N, C-alpha and C positions, 0 to 999 in steps of 0.2 A: 518287500525288501528295506522299503522306508518303517515298516512296521516293527521287522524285525531289528532295525537300526534304534529305533526308541525304545523298542523292550531291552536292548541291552545296556542303553542310556540309564535307563531306568533300574536296571539290576545295579551297574556300577555305582549311582547315586545311592541308592538303597544301603549298598555294603558301605559306602561311604559315610552315610548317617549313622547306620549301625555303630561303625567302630569309634564314630567321634562318642556315643552315647554309651559305650561299653568299655571306653578307656580305662585302665588301671588307675588307682588314686596316684595322685601326686605325691613324691617321699614329702615327709613332713619337715621343715627346715627347723632346725634346731641351733642353739648357739653352743659355741664352742667354750667349755668350762674354763675356767682360770687356774691354772696349775697352782697348787698347796705346797709350801715348803714340802722337802722330801719325796715330793711325787716324781716316780720315773717321768724321763721324755719319751712320749708315744709318737711313733713314726709311721706314717701309712705306707702299706705298700701292697704289692700284689704275687703270691706265689704261683706257681706253673704255669707258665706261660712260652706258646710255641711260635718260632718265626721262621723265616724263610729257608733258615738252615735244617728245618724238618717239614713239618707240614703244616706250617702256618703259612701269612701270605705278608706279613711286614718285615722289614728290617730290623735290627735292631735300635736303629736311629728313630724309624716312624712307631716305632712300640714305645720308646721311651718317650716321644715327645704327646703321644696317646696319652701317657699315664701321668705325665705334667698337667696337660689340661684336666685331667680327671683329679688332681692334687696328690699324685701318689708321689713317695719320696725315694722309692726302691722296688726293684723288679727282680725275682728270679727267674730266670730262663730254663728250662728245661726241654729241652730239645732230643729227640729220640737219639739213641745212640749205646755203643759198647763201654764208655768211659777209656777206651785206649786211645782217641785221639785229645791231644791237650787241649783243654778250655782254654777261651780268652779270658786274661787277668780281669780281676773285677777293675770297672772303668765309669767315671761320671760320664753319660751323654746328656749335657744340659745340664738340669738339676736333679736328674733322676740317676740315682746309683744303680748299675745292673751287674748283676752278680750269676755267672753262668754254673749253672747245675748239669744234670742230666737225667734221662726218663731210659732206665733198661730194661728190655725185654726180656724176662724169664719164661720158664716152663710153667709156671704160676701166676702169672699176672705182670704188671708192669710194677717196677720199682725206683722211685725216685731218689736221687743221692746229691746231695751237696756237701762243700767244704772238705773235699775228698783229695788225698794224695793220689798221683798220676799212677793207675795199676800198671803192672808188668804184664798184663794179659789182658784180652776184652773179658768184659765180664757178661757172662749169658750163662744160660744152663738153667738147671732147677734152681727155684726161687731161693731154698733157704740156703744154697751156695752164694748166691749173689749177696743175701743178707750177711752172711760172714764174711765176704770178701769186701764189702763197705764199710763193715766194720773195724775190720783188719785195718784198712788203709785210712781210719780214722776220719770216715764221713759219717755224715748223718742222713740215714735212711727213712725214706716214706712209703707205707702201702698205699698205691695210687689206684684212683677211682674204681675201690671195692664192688660197688655196686653198678660197676657198667653192665649196659645191655649186649655186649661185647663178650662172649665168653673168654677169647683169648687176651682180654686186656682187663678181664676181674681178677681181683687178687684173690687166692686160694690159701696160701701158706699162713694161716693163723697163727698157728703154734710157734711160728720163727721169733726170733729175738728182734725183730725189727724196732726202730726208736718210734717212729710216728705213724698215724694213719689218717687218710682223708676222711673226714666223716661227713663232706659235702664236696660233691664236683658239680661244676655248673655243665661240663659235658654231659655228664651221667645225666644228668635232672632234665634237659632237653630230648635225649637218644629215645628215652622210653615214652615220647608223648607220639602219639597218633599223630599224622601227618593233617588230617582236618584239625588238630589243636594248634597246628603251627601258624596257620592262614590268618586267626583274628591277632595274633603275634606281630604278624609282618603288617599288618594295618594299621594297629596300634603303634609300631616301632617310629614312623616319623614323628611322631607327634610327641610321644615320651620315650625316647630309647631305653633308659636304664630300668624305669618300672615296665617296659614291654618285656626285656630280658627276663625280670624277677620274677613277671606272673607266670612263667613256665617253673618256677620251684615249687618244691613240697617242703616240708618236713621229714629227713630220712630217717626215720626212726628206728629202722633195723640197724643203722650203720652208728647210731647215736646207741643204741642197747649194746654193740658190741665195743665199742670204746669203752664204757662204762665197765662193762664187764672185763676188759683187759685191764684198764688203769685200777680195777679193785684189787690185783695180784701183782702190778708192776709199773712204773713209769711209763707211760705212753703219750707223747705228744698228739693233741688231735688240731688238723688243720682244715681250713676251709680252700679250696682249690679252683683258681680261676678258669686251668684247662683251656686259656683261650687262644684260639685258632685265627678269627676273623674269616672264618670259612666255611660255608654250607653249600654242598653239592647237589647238583640238581637233577641228577640222572634217578636217584631213587632206588638204584639195583646196588650199589656197593657201598663201600664205605663213605661216607661224606668226606673225607680228607684225602680219598685215593680218585675221588671223581674229576676228570678234565674241566667240566661246566661248573662253574661255582660263582656265587656272588659273595663279597667280603662281609659279611653278615653274622652273626652281632661284632659289631667291630669291636676292636681291642678296648675303646675309650667308654662304649657302652657297659661293658660286662667291668670294668674297672672302676666305673661308677655306681653299678648295682650293688658291689659289695666288694671288698676289701680286709686285709690283715692288719691289725694293729699290734705293732713289736712295742714293747716295754723296755728303754734301752736304759743305761746307767748315766751315761753322758748323750750332747748332743752329737748330730753325724757333724763331723770335722771339714769334710771334703777330700780328706785323704781316702782313697777309694779301697786301698789294702787295708787299712784300719777300719774303716766304717764297713767292709762286708764283713771283717771277723766280729764285730760288735754285732750285726744282724743276726750272723750264723749262730752266733754263742747265745743270742737271745731265743734263738728257734729252740737250740737244743735245750735249754733251761725249761721250757714250756712258757715263756714270758711272751706269748702271745694270744690274739681273741679276736673273732670276726664280728665285722658289722655289716650289716645288711643296708646299705645307705640308699637303695632305693624303696626302704619302708619308711626310714627316717635318718636324717642325718645334717650333717657329721655326727655320728653317735661315738659316744665315750664311755668308757666301762673302768671304775676303780675298784678292784677285789681284792682282799686281804684278811688275813687269819693272824689273831694275837694270842697265846698263850705263854705261861709263866714268864711275861715281861717278854717275850721274842714276837715280834711282829716281821711277816713274810705274806709276800703275793705269789701270784700266778706261778707255779712250777716249784715253789717252795715247800717245806715241811715241816712240822710243828710237831711236839712230842705229842703222843696221846696219852689218855690217862688225866688229865686234868682240865679242867673245862678251857672251851674254845671259842673265843668270840671271832663270829664270821662278819664281814661288813662289805657291802655290794654297794655303789652308788653311781648311778647312769646320770645322762644330762635328757632323759626321756622327759614326754610329756605327762601331766598327772594321770592318764588314762595307761600308764605304764604298768605292769605287774613284772617282779623280779623272784623266781624261784631258786632256789637253793638245792640240789641234789647230790646224795651221797651214795658211791657206787650204784647212780642210776636212780635211786628212790628218792621221791621230794619228802625234804625233812621241813621245810618251812617256805612260806609263799608270802610278799608282801605286798598290798594293792599300791601302787605307786612306785616313782623311781629308786626309791631307795629298800635295802633290805638291812636289817641286823638281825643277829641269831646266834646264843650261846648253845654248844652243846658238846658233849665229851667221846661222843663214840668216834673208834679209828675209820678209816676208809678215805675214797678219793672225792675231792668237794669240788663241786664246780657250779656256775652258776647260769641261768638264760634268762633274758630279760624279754617279754613278749607284749608286742601292740597288736590291738583290735585292728581289723581290717588288712592283716597282712595276707600274702597271697599264698595258695596252696592247700591241700587237703592229705593230710592235716595240716594248720599254718605254719607257716616259717618262722622258726625263732628270730628274733630282731639282732640280739646278740649273744653270743656264745663264750663262754670263756674256756680257758684251759684250768687244769683240776691243781686245787691244794692238797697236800695229803697230810692228814694226822696220822702220824705212827707211819711204821716202814711197811709198804706192803707186802703181802704174805710170800708172796713170788719174789721178791727182789732178790734173792740172793741167789737165782738163778736155777735152771731146768734140775730137776731130779736127776741123781747118777744113775747109770746104768747099772742092772743086778750085777752082784760080784760073779767072777768066773768061778765056775765050780771044779773046772778041768781044763787044763791045758796042752795039747799036743804036738811035738814037732812033728811038722809034714814029710811023710816019707818022701824019698828023691823022686824029681820030677823030672820030664822030658818037656823042653819048649821047643816052641816054633814061632816063626812070624806069620803076620798076618797084615797084608797092607792093600792101599790101594795102588795100582799099577805107576803112576806117576810119582808117587812118594819113594822114600827109601829107609832103610834102617838094618842094623846088626846086632846082634847080642853075643854077649861072652858070660859064662858061670864060672864063678871061682869059688874057692874053699879056703877060707881063713879060720884054721883051728875047729873047723866044724860047723861053723857057721856059713851056708851057701848063698853067695850073692850074685843076683842075675843083673847085668847090665845092658840097659838097651842104648842105643843111639838112633836118634830119627833125625829126618827130615821130611817135613809134609811139603807136597806139591804146591807150587806158587799158584797154580791154576789149576782150574778142573774141579768136579764135583766131588765134595763129602771126602776131603782129603783124612787119609788117618793111617798109623802105625799102630801095630798091638803086638805085643809079648803074649801069647798063647801057651796052655798046657791043659790036655786033654785027662792028665792022672787028677782027677778030681776026686776018688773015690773018698778021700779022708773027709770030706765035708759032707758026704750023705746022712752021718749021724751027728752031726754039729749045728749048733747053733749062731755061730759067728766064727769070723778067721781074722788072723791078725798077720801084721809085718813089721818092720823097720823100713823105711823109705827115706830118699833124700834125691834132690836134683842138682844140677849145674847152676839152677837158676829158678826165682819163684814163678811157679805152674801150678795147673791141675791135672791130675791124673784122674781118669774114670778107670773105678774098679769095677768090673762087670764078670756075671755069673751067665752062662748061657746054658738053657733048656730044650731039650728036643721033645716034643710032643707029636708022636708022629712023624711026618715030615716037615712040621712047622718049627723054626726057630724063634725062642723067645728070649730075651736078654733082661735082667735085673741090674741095677747099677746104684753105685755110690761115688760121686767125686770127691777126692779129698785133695788137700792143700798138700803141695813140697817146696820144699825150699833147699839152700845148702844146708842148712843144720837138720842132721837126720832126727827123724820122729816115730816114736812108736804109734801105731794106728792100728786100731779094732773095729771091725764093721759088723755089727749085728743084720743077721737075714732080713729082721723085720723093718730095719732101717733101710733097706733097698728100696729102688724106685722102678717100677718097670720101664725100661729104656724105651725113648719116642713119647710115651704117652705122659710119664711121671707119675702115673698111677701109683695109689698105695695098694697095690694087689699080693696077698702072701702068695709063697710058691713053696713047694714039697722041694727042701735039700736033697732028697734023695733022686731027684730027676736031674741033677745038676751033671750037665754033660763036660762043660770044662769053664776055665777061668782066665780071664783076660784083662791085663793092662792096657787099656788103651789111650793113646795120644790122638785127639782130632781138632779139628778147626772150631770146635765150642769156645774154648779157651786159649787155643793156639794160634796166632796169625798164621793164614797160609804162608809157607815158604820159610816158615819157624823151624829151626832145629836146635837141638841138644842132645842132655843125656840124662837119664834115671835110671837109680837102683833100688831094689827090693831086696830084703833078705830075713831070714830067721822066719819063714810061713809056718804058721801054726794055726792049728783051728782049737776053739772053743767052745765052752758048753756051760 
């Protein structure tokens, strides 16, 4: 027994000695540069933080205190939800501005939204619908953790017109590490918390390439997300944030010290929470943000600008293409810093040292990365990553291509309708003829409780759809809502449905739904189907976007098929 005890002590001492020898390098201490006249005010903060309001472990007050200790001035809290619950107003907790946002679960990944008006219904369903709703409500939407190891968290809707994407997510960075890799980090953590956290980070090459691809066609803001929870589950079988047994590691403060977001402001923060929150969100929208990994060297700073035809712009700005553009990137890094300038993801210049100057005339999205030797990761993590300056208008800035023109439009023959619903919900419908325009009006009330309440107006007279490529109608509702338009196919005894959610309001609108734009219900998969097999058409109100117990009126008229 004594021999075993000695061996155990020796093993523990060996692990401790090994941990001391293999400590990650200490962050390089840097001098804060003195602002020059005309420079923006740079404010340091953290985006994508979870509190006890969802799956984090800290209250807003506790997280703000941790942020203050780490030198941050603002926090963007993105607790999970459907945005239907009104968020707290911006407020100062101590010296830290706290801005409530929301992380919405969609069928195609998670979507963070900030600066949004309260929605009239819960936001959920297909990712493209949530992107559309957030934009309609004036929000700034971000595709969250697109490289998550968990399929249900990973962003999939790359062609949706989202405003921004996370090119880096700290939660995703450690999720893909094997458990044995986390043990050295735990041993290093007490001595150098932020450096230990950053030791798990790698350069996310695939996400940076995707960001560059998108930015070459339209404006897309890139963000580094803390995704901080201060929660690590110990069960090892389920999601770490679902486990009841956990430790509060890494701490909020350690994550905030590892890296943070710098926002370039037009004016200093005033202390007025509403005014300052609007200014911070406006800077995010404009792309006047960059990321610094302070666990590599800090506090890091970047001044990135472009000048052409007498005009000077900073990150997020646009200069005219066709004439020489002079790019300037200045960091406060040590002599061994290197700075690279990329156009649409391809390096066009590299400087050995903390300053880069380059002149060129090619159109594209230009951004810079500052690199330091000894940075963690394989491939190594960049020290600073800017947002883009655009030379010329991106090719795709005018929006998506219009759908093919309609070759033929046929009024749908008379239909027979009936109601389908769950037992606890209620509904009724009526059909009216106004000068030959047939209108179908549905009154509905979803059950206040029970599983998956729904009410649907259904017709089996679907033969007109069998040789069409899309169908159209005019619709409205007594309040803003989403209507799930579905087609049902029978394959033997198996039922499969394809659907497209559409937005309705009291203002009637024409709606055309290409079959190619419909997704398989339940999976969201982009699978084609044979229109000749359509058995029925359904207009469905369910609890995806209508609160349980909610009711109202919706009408559709002028059904027609299109080719």
